[in-house]
N, CA, C and O atoms as a GROMACS GRO file, in nm:
protein
  448
    1MET      N    1   0.085  -0.116   0.000
    1MET     CA    2   0.000   0.000   0.000
    1MET      C    3   0.090   0.123   0.000
    1MET      O    4   0.192   0.125   0.068
    2GLY      N    5   0.052   0.224  -0.075
    2GLY     CA    6   0.131   0.346  -0.084
    2GLY      C    7   0.134   0.423   0.046
    2GLY      O    8   0.051   0.402   0.135
    3ARG      N    9   0.230   0.511   0.055
    3ARG     CA   10   0.244   0.591   0.176
    3ARG      C   11   0.198   0.734   0.158
    3ARG      O   12   0.192   0.810   0.255
    4SER      N   13   0.163   0.772   0.036
    4SER     CA   14   0.125   0.911   0.009
    4SER      C   15  -0.002   0.918  -0.073
    4SER      O   16  -0.032   0.830  -0.154
    5LEU      N   17  -0.076   1.025  -0.051
    5LEU     CA   18  -0.199   1.051  -0.125
    5LEU      C   19  -0.202   1.197  -0.165
    5LEU      O   20  -0.130   1.280  -0.110
    6LYS      N   21  -0.286   1.227  -0.263
    6LYS     CA   22  -0.309   1.366  -0.300
    6LYS      C   23  -0.456   1.384  -0.334
    6LYS      O   24  -0.528   1.288  -0.362
    7VAL      N   25  -0.500   1.509  -0.331
    7VAL     CA   26  -0.637   1.544  -0.364
    7VAL      C   27  -0.654   1.540  -0.516
    7VAL      O   28  -0.568   1.588  -0.590
    8LYS      N   29  -0.766   1.482  -0.562
    8LYS     CA   30  -0.798   1.485  -0.705
    8LYS      C   31  -0.810   1.630  -0.748
    8LYS      O   32  -0.864   1.713  -0.675
    9SER      N   33  -0.761   1.659  -0.866
    9SER     CA   34  -0.760   1.798  -0.914
    9SER      C   35  -0.899   1.861  -0.915
    9SER      O   36  -0.913   1.980  -0.887
   10GLU      N   37  -1.001   1.784  -0.948
   10GLU     CA   38  -1.136   1.841  -0.953
   10GLU      C   39  -1.191   1.877  -0.815
   10GLU      O   40  -1.290   1.950  -0.806
   11TYR      N   41  -1.130   1.827  -0.709
   11TYR     CA   42  -1.176   1.856  -0.573
   11TYR      C   43  -1.097   1.968  -0.505
   11TYR      O   44  -1.132   2.009  -0.394
   12ILE      N   45  -0.993   2.018  -0.568
   12ILE     CA   46  -0.911   2.122  -0.506
   12ILE      C   47  -0.993   2.246  -0.467
   12ILE      O   48  -0.976   2.294  -0.355
   13PRO      N   49  -1.081   2.299  -0.553
   13PRO     CA   50  -1.160   2.416  -0.510
   13PRO      C   51  -1.247   2.385  -0.387
   13PRO      O   52  -1.260   2.469  -0.298
   14ARG      N   53  -1.305   2.267  -0.382
   14ARG     CA   54  -1.389   2.228  -0.268
   14ARG      C   55  -1.307   2.218  -0.140
   14ARG      O   56  -1.352   2.258  -0.033
   15VAL      N   57  -1.187   2.164  -0.151
   15VAL     CA   58  -1.099   2.150  -0.036
   15VAL      C   59  -1.057   2.287   0.017
   15VAL      O   60  -1.058   2.311   0.138
   16LYS      N   61  -1.022   2.377  -0.074
   16LYS     CA   62  -0.984   2.513  -0.033
   16LYS      C   63  -1.101   2.585   0.033
   16LYS      O   64  -1.083   2.659   0.130
   17GLN      N   65  -1.221   2.563  -0.019
   17GLN     CA   66  -1.341   2.623   0.041
   17GLN      C   67  -1.366   2.567   0.181
   17GLN      O   68  -1.410   2.640   0.270
   18ALA      N   69  -1.338   2.439   0.200
   18ALA     CA   70  -1.359   2.376   0.331
   18ALA      C   71  -1.273   2.441   0.439
   18ALA      O   72  -1.314   2.448   0.555
   19VAL      N   73  -1.156   2.488   0.402
   19VAL     CA   74  -1.069   2.555   0.499
   19VAL      C   75  -1.141   2.678   0.554
   19VAL      O   76  -1.147   2.698   0.675
   20LYS      N   77  -1.195   2.759   0.464
   20LYS     CA   78  -1.266   2.882   0.506
   20LYS      C   79  -1.394   2.849   0.581
   20LYS      O   80  -1.425   2.912   0.682
   21LEU      N   81  -1.469   2.751   0.531
   21LEU     CA   82  -1.596   2.714   0.595
   21LEU      C   83  -1.577   2.661   0.737
   21LEU      O   84  -1.668   2.669   0.819
   22ASN      N   85  -1.459   2.609   0.765
   22ASN     CA   86  -1.429   2.557   0.898
   22ASN      C   87  -1.364   2.661   0.988
   22ASN      O   88  -1.315   2.630   1.096
   23GLY      N   89  -1.364   2.786   0.941
   23GLY     CA   90  -1.319   2.897   1.025
   23GLY      C   91  -1.170   2.924   1.028
   23GLY      O   92  -1.122   2.995   1.117
   24TYR      N   93  -1.096   2.868   0.935
   24TYR     CA   94  -0.952   2.893   0.931
   24TYR      C   95  -0.924   3.007   0.834
   24TYR      O   96  -0.945   2.993   0.713
   25ALA      N   97  -0.878   3.119   0.887
   25ALA     CA   98  -0.851   3.237   0.804
   25ALA      C   99  -0.724   3.220   0.721
   25ALA      O  100  -0.703   3.293   0.624
   26SER      N  101  -0.641   3.124   0.759
   26SER     CA  102  -0.517   3.103   0.684
   26SER      C  103  -0.473   2.957   0.693
   26SER      O  104  -0.518   2.882   0.780
   27GLN      N  105  -0.387   2.920   0.601
   27GLN     CA  106  -0.329   2.786   0.605
   27GLN      C  107  -0.246   2.767   0.732
   27GLN      O  108  -0.242   2.658   0.788
   28GLN      N  109  -0.182   2.873   0.775
   28GLN     CA  110  -0.099   2.867   0.895
   28GLN      C  111  -0.182   2.829   1.018
   28GLN      O  112  -0.138   2.748   1.100
   29LEU      N  113  -0.302   2.886   1.030
   29LEU     CA  114  -0.388   2.855   1.145
   29LEU      C  115  -0.428   2.707   1.144
   29LEU      O  116  -0.429   2.642   1.249
   30LEU      N  117  -0.462   2.656   1.028
   30LEU     CA  118  -0.497   2.514   1.017
   30LEU      C  119  -0.376   2.427   1.050
   30LEU      O  120  -0.387   2.328   1.122
   31ALA      N  121  -0.260   2.465   0.998
   31ALA     CA  122  -0.138   2.390   1.026
   31ALA      C  123  -0.108   2.386   1.175
   31ALA      O  124  -0.074   2.282   1.230
   32GLU      N  125  -0.121   2.501   1.241
   32GLU     CA  126  -0.095   2.507   1.385
   32GLU      C  127  -0.193   2.421   1.463
   32GLU      O  128  -0.155   2.353   1.558
   33GLU      N  129  -0.320   2.423   1.423
   33GLU     CA  130  -0.423   2.343   1.490
   33GLU      C  131  -0.389   2.194   1.482
   33GLU      O  132  -0.410   2.120   1.578
   34LEU      N  133  -0.337   2.151   1.369
   34LEU     CA  134  -0.305   2.010   1.348
   34LEU      C  135  -0.163   1.973   1.392
   34LEU      O  136  -0.130   1.855   1.404
   35GLY      N  137  -0.081   2.074   1.418
   35GLY     CA  138   0.058   2.047   1.453
   35GLY      C  139   0.143   2.010   1.333
   35GLY      O  140   0.242   1.938   1.346
   36PHE      N  141   0.105   2.060   1.215
   36PHE     CA  142   0.177   2.033   1.091
   36PHE      C  143   0.254   2.157   1.047
   36PHE      O  144   0.227   2.268   1.093
   37ALA      N  145   0.349   2.137   0.958
   37ALA     CA  146   0.414   2.249   0.891
   37ALA      C  147   0.314   2.308   0.791
   37ALA      O  148   0.232   2.236   0.735
   38ARG      N  149   0.324   2.439   0.770
   38ARG     CA  150   0.233   2.503   0.674
   38ARG      C  151   0.252   2.442   0.535
   38ARG      O  152   0.156   2.433   0.458
   39SER      N  153   0.374   2.400   0.503
   39SER     CA  154   0.400   2.342   0.371
   39SER      C  155   0.318   2.215   0.347
   39SER      O  156   0.282   2.186   0.233
   40THR      N  157   0.288   2.140   0.452
   40THR     CA  158   0.204   2.020   0.439
   40THR      C  159   0.064   2.059   0.397
   40THR      O  160   0.005   1.997   0.308
   41ILE      N  161   0.010   2.163   0.460
   41ILE     CA  162  -0.124   2.211   0.425
   41ILE      C  163  -0.124   2.265   0.282
   41ILE      O  164  -0.216   2.238   0.206
   42THR      N  165  -0.021   2.341   0.247
   42THR     CA  166  -0.011   2.397   0.112
   42THR      C  167  -0.007   2.286   0.008
   42THR      O  168  -0.075   2.294  -0.094
   43ARG      N  169   0.071   2.182   0.034
   43ARG     CA  170   0.079   2.070  -0.060
   43ARG      C  171  -0.058   2.001  -0.073
   43ARG      O  172  -0.101   1.968  -0.184
   44PHE      N  173  -0.125   1.980   0.039
   44PHE     CA  174  -0.258   1.918   0.038
   44PHE      C  175  -0.354   2.001  -0.048
   44PHE      O  176  -0.424   1.948  -0.134
   45LEU      N  177  -0.357   2.132  -0.023
   45LEU     CA  178  -0.451   2.222  -0.092
   45LEU      C  179  -0.420   2.240  -0.240
   45LEU      O  180  -0.506   2.284  -0.316
   46ASN      N  181  -0.299   2.206  -0.280
   46ASN     CA  182  -0.260   2.221  -0.420
   46ASN      C  183  -0.250   2.087  -0.494
   46ASN      O  184  -0.198   2.081  -0.605
   47GLY      N  185  -0.302   1.981  -0.431
   47GLY     CA  186  -0.306   1.852  -0.497
   47GLY      C  187  -0.172   1.784  -0.513
   47GLY      O  188  -0.148   1.713  -0.611
   48LYS      N  189  -0.082   1.807  -0.418
   48LYS     CA  190   0.049   1.743  -0.418
   48LYS      C  191   0.049   1.628  -0.318
   48LYS      O  192  -0.031   1.627  -0.224
   49LEU      N  193   0.136   1.532  -0.338
   49LEU     CA  194   0.143   1.416  -0.248
   49LEU      C  195   0.185   1.457  -0.107
   49LEU      O  196   0.279   1.534  -0.088
   50ILE      N  197   0.114   1.402  -0.009
   50ILE     CA  198   0.152   1.413   0.132
   50ILE      C  199   0.132   1.276   0.194
   50ILE      O  200   0.069   1.189   0.134
   51SER      N  201   0.184   1.255   0.313
   51SER     CA  202   0.170   1.124   0.377
   51SER      C  203   0.022   1.092   0.396
   51SER      O  204  -0.060   1.181   0.421
   52ASN      N  205  -0.011   0.964   0.385
   52ASN     CA  206  -0.152   0.928   0.398
   52ASN      C  207  -0.207   0.960   0.536
   52ASN      O  208  -0.324   0.996   0.549
   53LEU      N  209  -0.126   0.949   0.640
   53LEU     CA  210  -0.173   0.982   0.773
   53LEU      C  211  -0.209   1.130   0.783
   53LEU      O  212  -0.313   1.166   0.837
   54ASN      N  213  -0.123   1.217   0.730
   54ASN     CA  214  -0.153   1.361   0.729
   54ASN      C  215  -0.277   1.389   0.644
   54ASN      O  216  -0.360   1.472   0.681
   55PHE      N  217  -0.288   1.319   0.531
   55PHE     CA  218  -0.404   1.335   0.443
   55PHE      C  219  -0.533   1.305   0.520
   55PHE      O  220  -0.629   1.382   0.514
   56PHE      N  221  -0.534   1.194   0.592
   56PHE     CA  222  -0.652   1.154   0.668
   56PHE      C  223  -0.684   1.255   0.778
   56PHE      O  224  -0.800   1.290   0.798
   57GLU      N  225  -0.582   1.301   0.848
   57GLU     CA  226  -0.605   1.396   0.958
   57GLU      C  227  -0.660   1.528   0.907
   57GLU      O  228  -0.750   1.586   0.968
   58ILE      N  229  -0.608   1.577   0.796
   58ILE     CA  230  -0.658   1.703   0.740
   58ILE      C  231  -0.803   1.685   0.696
   58ILE      O  232  -0.887   1.770   0.723
   59CYS      N  233  -0.831   1.575   0.628
   59CYS     CA  234  -0.969   1.549   0.584
   59CYS      C  235  -1.064   1.544   0.703
   59CYS      O  236  -1.173   1.601   0.698
   60GLN      N  237  -1.023   1.476   0.808
   60GLN     CA  238  -1.108   1.465   0.927
   60GLN      C  239  -1.133   1.603   0.987
   60GLN      O  240  -1.247   1.636   1.022
   61LYS      N  241  -1.029   1.684   0.999
   61LYS     CA  242  -1.041   1.817   1.059
   61LYS      C  243  -1.134   1.906   0.977
   61LYS      O  244  -1.207   1.988   1.032
   62LEU      N  245  -1.131   1.890   0.843
   62LEU     CA  246  -1.212   1.975   0.755
   62LEU      C  247  -1.348   1.914   0.721
   62LEU      O  248  -1.426   1.974   0.648
   63GLY      N  249  -1.376   1.795   0.775
   63GLY     CA  250  -1.504   1.731   0.748
   63GLY      C  251  -1.517   1.681   0.605
   63GLY      O  252  -1.626   1.680   0.548
   64LEU      N  253  -1.406   1.640   0.546
   64LEU     CA  254  -1.404   1.591   0.409
   64LEU      C  255  -1.395   1.438   0.408
   64LEU      O  256  -1.330   1.379   0.495
   65ASP      N  257  -1.459   1.376   0.310
   65ASP     CA  258  -1.453   1.231   0.295
   65ASP      C  259  -1.328   1.196   0.215
   65ASP      O  260  -1.323   1.218   0.094
   66TYR      N  261  -1.227   1.141   0.282
   66TYR     CA  262  -1.101   1.109   0.214
   66TYR      C  263  -1.122   1.013   0.099
   66TYR      O  264  -1.049   1.019   0.000
   67ARG      N  265  -1.220   0.923   0.110
   67ARG     CA  266  -1.244   0.824   0.004
   67ARG      C  267  -1.289   0.892  -0.124
   67ARG      O  268  -1.262   0.843  -0.234
   68GLU      N  269  -1.358   1.004  -0.110
   68GLU     CA  270  -1.410   1.075  -0.226
   68GLU      C  271  -1.305   1.164  -0.291
   68GLU      O  272  -1.296   1.169  -0.414
   69ILE      N  273  -1.226   1.234  -0.211
   69ILE     CA  274  -1.135   1.334  -0.267
   69ILE      C  275  -0.995   1.282  -0.300
   69ILE      O  276  -0.920   1.349  -0.371
   70ALA      N  277  -0.959   1.165  -0.249
   70ALA     CA  278  -0.824   1.111  -0.274
   70ALA      C  279  -0.810   1.067  -0.419
   70ALA      O  280  -0.902   1.011  -0.478
   71ASP      N  281  -0.695   1.094  -0.475
   71ASP     CA  282  -0.663   1.051  -0.611
   71ASP      C  283  -0.601   0.911  -0.601
   71ASP      O  284  -0.480   0.896  -0.591
   72TRP      N  285  -0.687   0.812  -0.604
   72TRP     CA  286  -0.643   0.673  -0.586
   72TRP      C  287  -0.556   0.625  -0.702
   72TRP      O  288  -0.480   0.529  -0.687
   73ASP      N  289  -0.566   0.690  -0.816
   73ASP     CA  290  -0.485   0.651  -0.932
   73ASP      C  291  -0.342   0.699  -0.920
   73ASP      O  292  -0.255   0.655  -0.996
   74GLU      N  293  -0.315   0.788  -0.826
   74GLU     CA  294  -0.182   0.846  -0.810
   74GLU      C  295  -0.115   0.804  -0.680
   74GLU      O  296  -0.032   0.878  -0.626
   75LEU      N  297  -0.149   0.688  -0.629
   75LEU     CA  298  -0.086   0.640  -0.506
   75LEU      C  299   0.063   0.620  -0.528
   75LEU      O  300   0.104   0.555  -0.625
   76GLU      N  301   0.143   0.674  -0.439
   76GLU     CA  302   0.288   0.656  -0.448
   76GLU      C  303   0.324   0.516  -0.402
   76GLU      O  304   0.269   0.466  -0.303
   77GLU      N  305   0.415   0.452  -0.472
   77GLU     CA  306   0.466   0.319  -0.440
   77GLU      C  307   0.359   0.210  -0.450
   77GLU      O  308   0.375   0.103  -0.391
   78THR      N  309   0.252   0.237  -0.522
   78THR     CA  310   0.148   0.137  -0.539
   78THR      C  311   0.115   0.128  -0.687
   78THR      O  312   0.084   0.230  -0.749
   79PRO      N  313   0.121   0.009  -0.746
   79PRO     CA  314   0.086  -0.001  -0.888
   79PRO      C  315  -0.060   0.034  -0.910
   79PRO      O  316  -0.144   0.014  -0.822
   80ALA      N  317  -0.090   0.085  -1.028
   80ALA     CA  318  -0.228   0.121  -1.061
   80ALA      C  319  -0.316  -0.003  -1.056
   80ALA      O  320  -0.271  -0.114  -1.088
   81ALA      N  321  -0.439   0.016  -1.015
   81ALA     CA  322  -0.534  -0.096  -1.007
   81ALA      C  323  -0.556  -0.152  -1.147
   81ALA      O  324  -0.570  -0.078  -1.244
   82THR      N  325  -0.560  -0.285  -1.155
   82THR     CA  326  -0.582  -0.347  -1.284
   82THR      C  327  -0.729  -0.380  -1.304
   82THR      O  328  -0.770  -0.419  -1.413
   83SER      N  329  -0.807  -0.364  -1.201
   83SER     CA  330  -0.950  -0.387  -1.213
   83SER      C  331  -1.023  -0.297  -1.114
   83SER      O  332  -0.964  -0.243  -1.021
   84GLU      N  333  -1.151  -0.283  -1.136
   84GLU     CA  334  -1.233  -0.201  -1.046
   84GLU      C  335  -1.233  -0.260  -0.905
   84GLU      O  336  -1.234  -0.186  -0.807
   85ASP      N  337  -1.231  -0.393  -0.895
   85ASP     CA  338  -1.230  -0.458  -0.764
   85ASP      C  339  -1.106  -0.422  -0.684
   85ASP      O  340  -1.114  -0.401  -0.564
   86GLU      N  341  -0.990  -0.416  -0.750
   86GLU     CA  342  -0.867  -0.380  -0.680
   86GLU      C  343  -0.877  -0.240  -0.622
   86GLU      O  344  -0.834  -0.216  -0.509
   87GLY      N  345  -0.933  -0.147  -0.698
   87GLY     CA  346  -0.950  -0.010  -0.648
   87GLY      C  347  -1.042  -0.006  -0.528
   87GLY      O  348  -1.016   0.067  -0.432
   88GLU      N  349  -1.149  -0.084  -0.532
   88GLU     CA  350  -1.241  -0.090  -0.418
   88GLU      C  351  -1.172  -0.153  -0.297
   88GLU      O  352  -1.192  -0.108  -0.184
   89ASN      N  353  -1.092  -0.257  -0.320
   89ASN     CA  354  -1.019  -0.320  -0.209
   89ASN      C  355  -0.922  -0.222  -0.146
   89ASN      O  356  -0.906  -0.221  -0.024
   90ARG      N  357  -0.857  -0.140  -0.227
   90ARG     CA  358  -0.762  -0.042  -0.176
   90ARG      C  359  -0.835   0.059  -0.087
   90ARG      O  360  -0.784   0.095   0.019
   91ALA      N  361  -0.953   0.104  -0.130
   91ALA     CA  362  -1.031   0.198  -0.049
   91ALA      C  363  -1.074   0.132   0.082
   91ALA      O  364  -1.074   0.197   0.186
   92ALA      N  365  -1.110   0.005   0.078
   92ALA     CA  366  -1.149  -0.067   0.199
   92ALA      C  367  -1.031  -0.079   0.295
   92ALA      O  368  -1.048  -0.068   0.416
   93ASP      N  369  -0.911  -0.102   0.241
   93ASP     CA  370  -0.791  -0.108   0.325
   93ASP      C  371  -0.769   0.023   0.398
   93ASP      O  372  -0.734   0.023   0.516
   94PHE      N  373  -0.789   0.135   0.330
   94PHE     CA  374  -0.772   0.264   0.394
   94PHE      C  375  -0.878   0.286   0.501
   94PHE      O  376  -0.850   0.346   0.604
   95SER      N  377  -0.999   0.237   0.477
   95SER     CA  378  -1.105   0.249   0.578
   95SER      C  379  -1.066   0.175   0.705
   95SER      O  380  -1.087   0.225   0.815
   96LYS      N  381  -1.009   0.056   0.690
   96LYS     CA  382  -0.964  -0.021   0.806
   96LYS      C  383  -0.852   0.053   0.879
   96LYS      O  384  -0.846   0.053   1.002
   97TYR      N  385  -0.763   0.115   0.803
   97TYR     CA  386  -0.653   0.192   0.860
   97TYR      C  387  -0.707   0.306   0.945
   97TYR      O  388  -0.658   0.330   1.055
   98ILE      N  389  -0.807   0.376   0.895
   98ILE     CA  390  -0.868   0.488   0.968
   98ILE      C  391  -0.936   0.436   1.095
   98ILE      O  392  -0.926   0.499   1.200
   99GLU      N  393  -1.004   0.323   1.086
   99GLU     CA  394  -1.069   0.266   1.204
   99GLU      C  395  -0.966   0.238   1.313
   99GLU      O  396  -0.991   0.264   1.430
  100ARG      N  397  -0.852   0.184   1.274
  100ARG     CA  398  -0.746   0.157   1.372
  100ARG      C  399  -0.695   0.286   1.435
  100ARG      O  400  -0.671   0.291   1.555
  101LEU      N  401  -0.679   0.389   1.354
  101LEU     CA  402  -0.630   0.517   1.406
  101LEU      C  403  -0.730   0.580   1.502
  101LEU      O  404  -0.692   0.652   1.594
  102SER      N  405  -0.859   0.554   1.481
  102SER     CA  406  -0.964   0.612   1.564
  102SER      C  407  -0.983   0.538   1.696
  102SER      O  408  -1.050   0.588   1.786
  103ASN      N  409  -0.924   0.421   1.708
  103ASN     CA  410  -0.938   0.340   1.829
  103ASN      C  411  -0.869   0.411   1.946
  103ASN      O  412  -0.751   0.443   1.938
  104PRO      N  413  -0.942   0.436   2.057
  104PRO     CA  414  -0.882   0.505   2.172
  104PRO      C  415  -0.758   0.434   2.225
  104PRO      O  416  -0.665   0.501   2.272
  105ASN      N  417  -0.753   0.302   2.220
  105ASN     CA  418  -0.636   0.228   2.267
  105ASN      C  419  -0.514   0.256   2.180
  105ASN      O  420  -0.402   0.263   2.230
  106PHE      N  421  -0.535   0.273   2.050
  106PHE     CA  422  -0.425   0.307   1.961
  106PHE      C  423  -0.371   0.445   1.995
  106PHE      O  424  -0.249   0.465   2.000
  107LEU      N  425  -0.460   0.539   2.021
  107LEU     CA  426  -0.417   0.675   2.054
  107LEU      C  427  -0.339   0.677   2.185
  107LEU      O  428  -0.242   0.752   2.197
  108LYS      N  429  -0.380   0.596   2.283
  108LYS     CA  430  -0.305   0.588   2.409
  108LYS      C  431  -0.165   0.534   2.384
  108LYS      O  432  -0.068   0.582   2.443
  109PHE      N  433  -0.156   0.433   2.297
  109PHE     CA  434  -0.026   0.373   2.266
  109PHE      C  435   0.066   0.475   2.199
  109PHE      O  436   0.184   0.483   2.233
  110VAL      N  437   0.013   0.552   2.106
  110VAL     CA  438   0.093   0.650   2.033
  110VAL      C  439   0.141   0.761   2.126
  110VAL      O  440   0.254   0.808   2.112
  111LYS      N  441   0.056   0.803   2.220
  111LYS     CA  442   0.091   0.912   2.311
  111LYS      C  443   0.190   0.869   2.419
  111LYS      O  444   0.258   0.953   2.478
  112ALA      N  445   0.197   0.738   2.446
  112ALA     CA  446   0.285   0.687   2.553
  112ALA      C  447   0.431   0.703   2.522
  112ALA      O  448   0.516   0.665   2.603
   0.00000   0.00000   0.00000
């Protein structure tokens, strides 16, 4: 599974609008809220590859569905899906990954 994701180009305007709709006057404020470098937010908002974990966290903070806006065809270090089923399986794998990250026990482990 790839380690990086990017926003599909057709969703970039929607993603940028979500920043404003969620009350962030600047990319810097969103970056500070998440504990990220501003460059990570800039890359996300411009459809550049960022780590999948950062991608998921930004989507969650902005109320965006990562499954919808992620460019699954541009996964880094992952060959392109050869069938529709493979693409669906890849999305299901990411859903399981998010479920694990949301588990309170996982968060306790990471903070320890």
